N, C-alpha and C positions, 0 to 999 in steps of 0.2 A: 534909178528905181528906189523907192522908199521902203525901208524895213517896216514890217508890220508885226505886231505882237501876236504870236501864235498861241502861247500858253506859258506855263511855268513848270520848272523841274523842282520837285520837293524831295528833300532827303535823299537825293541821288538816284532813286529808283521809282519815283511816282511822278507821272506827267499829268498836268492839267491841260486838257485839250479844250480851248475856249469855244471853237466853232461847233463841236459836237457835245458840249456841256458834260464832259465826263472826266473822271480821274482814272488813270490806268497805272497799275503797279506791275512792274516786270522785274524779274531777277532770276539768276541761275539757281536752281534748287539742288542739283546733284553734279557729280564730277563728269557725267556724260553729257553735259550741256543742255539738259532739259530745262525749259523755262517755265516759270510760274507767272500767270497773268491773272490779275483781279481787275475788274472794271466796276466803277460806281457811276451811275448817271445822276446828274444834278438837275433840279428844275430851274426855271428862269430866275426866280427870286434867290435861291441858294447860290446860283452862279454869280449874280450881281453882287451879293454880299461877299463871297469869297474873292472875287476880283478886286473889290474895293479894299478889302483888308490886305491883300497881297501886293497891291500896287503902291503901298506906302512903305516907308523904311521900317525894318524890324523894330518893334518897341514903340512905334509912333501910335499914339492913341487916337482913334477916330471917335469923335463925340457921338453919343446916341442920336441926337437930333440930326446930325449930318448923315448918319447911316440911314435913318428913317427917310430923310429927304431924297437921298440918292437911290435907295433900294425900292421904296414904295411910291413916293409921290411922283417920280418921273414915269412910273408905269400906271398912273391913275388909280392906285390902290390906297386904302386907308391904313396908315401905320399906327401902331400902339406899342407901349412897353411890353405888353403880353405877347403880341405877335413877334416882336424882336427876340424876346426870350425864347419863344418856341422855335423860331428860325435858327437861332444859334444852337439850341439843343439838337435839332434835327441835323444840322450841318455837322456838328461834332460827332454825332452817331455815324454818319456816313463816312467821315474822315477816319474814325476809329475802325470801321469795318474793312478799311483798306490798309490799315497799319499806321496811321498817323495819330500820335498821342493827343489826348483831350486838351492838353495845355497848349496845343498849336494856336488855338484861339483863346486868348486870355481876356479876363474881365477887369477893367479898372473900375471898381465898384462905384456905381452911381454916376460914372462919367461916360464910359464907352468901352470899346473893345479894341484889341490889337493882336497882331501876330507876334509871338515872342521871338526869341533868338533861334530860329530854325533856318536850315539851309534852303532858301528859296531863290531860284535863279530864273529870270525871264528868258523865254525862247522866242527869237525873232525869225521871220522868214522874209525873203525878198531879195 
């Protein structure tokens, strides 16, 4: 049986669930084992971008043209620098709302974007 990528574990307490396009944060809040859950849902474009960024080595820059090709053109949409900027901004806001710092997605000015030195582990099922 072949292992299949289920998602990613971020910073030890946030799970990216690819199939359901959501980020789930879970952690113990108190000594009596109460759990805190936060869920953020991503749209299709945000999910494609986040997967593209996290599927590369930490610090590996993905060129803007490559991002536009993989995120928009494969879905028959029209890419632009402005749409990419807005997508990055919206994704950073969603990540921040669940407790991931804004520097998770870093900008190599004029070149592209990358995931910095964060704890990102793939989760496989199968």
